[in-house]
C-alpha positions, 0 to 999 in steps of 0.5 A: 614052605617059604618060611622067613623065620625058623618056627618053634616046635615041641620036639624035645624030650626030657626025663625028670625024676625026683623026690620031695619030703619032710620028716619030723619027730617029737619026743622027750627024755625026762623033763627035756623035750626035743624035736628033730626035723628035716626036709629034702627036695631032689630032682634029676633032669636028663635031655633025651632028645633036642632034635639036633643033628648028631655032633661030630664028636660025642663030647659035644652032644647035649643029650644025656645032660641036664637042660641047663648044662653049661658047655665050653672049653676045658681050662687046663691052667695058665700058660707058663712061658712062650715055649708052651704057647708055641707048642699049644693050640689057642682060639684065635690069633696066637700072637695075642696070647702071652704067658699068664693066659688061659690054656684050653684043652684040645679035645680032638687033637687037631691043633686048633681050639674051636667049637669042636673042643667045647664040652660039658663044663658045668651043671647050671645055677639051679641046684639038683638038691635043696635040703634043710635040717634042725632040732629043738630042745625045751626044758621048763621055760627055756626053748632052743631051736636051730635050723640049717639049710643048703643046696647041692648040684649047682654052679655059677658062671663068673661073667660080665665086665666087672668079673672079666675086666677090659673085655667086651669093649668095656675099657677100664671097667670096675673090678673086684677088690681082689684085683691083686689076685692075678697072674703077673711075672712076679706072681706066676701062681696057677691058682690065682683068680684072674689070669693075665690082665690087659687093657683092650678087648683084643689083648684079653680075648683069649681069657674071656672064652666060655670055659671051666676057668670061670665056673665056681661051685655054688654048693653050700650049707649055712645056719639059717636060724638059731633061737633061744626062747624064754616063756615068762610065767603067767604070775609075773605077767598078771602082776605087771598088769595089776600094777599098771591097772592100779597106777591108771586108777590113781591117775584118773582119780 
């Protein structure tokens, strides 16, 4: 057709199913009034068709996952020594990989880490469920209300020069205060926040690949509000206004 740019087309198919609702109940036990309430929003989207060729391996296919699904390498931990590096596949130049760098899973077992080893590693930053619940109590002039909110089914990807320092040509960039929580020969833990750090893009390229190492769970539940109220009796309010009115009249005279 002689097109110079790839045209857009409405060729995708996605199934969305979910629920949205709230419930509230009011009652009393003797002189104590109470209120129970909750709300829930849940949605599940599944990509049915994206008009892409069927990939060589099933784990590469984005169909069957949600639209915002994250794809990348599966991080198996950090290399412990040079012998483990020599026996493993790495993306790019193996001579630039050292102990403390991220080890990636060779999904097809061909001895290479490349696009054929990328698979589903995260849901995305839009939660599949958002909810809230709370209750209230009332007794005479006192009232107490509390509300919790939360979300589930979301994750965040830690990226950028401040998260993955000395990468993308950033040189000596800003880093978080937890910079000491990193792999070193004196601290060869597998659960550190940072893998081995090196000043220079080439020396750090292995650790800045899109992978499950940099994904964090974004689910949470938090206390949003807690209120304690006291209703001042009208007789006290009227007494205050009467007193103010009397003072005002004396000042006018």
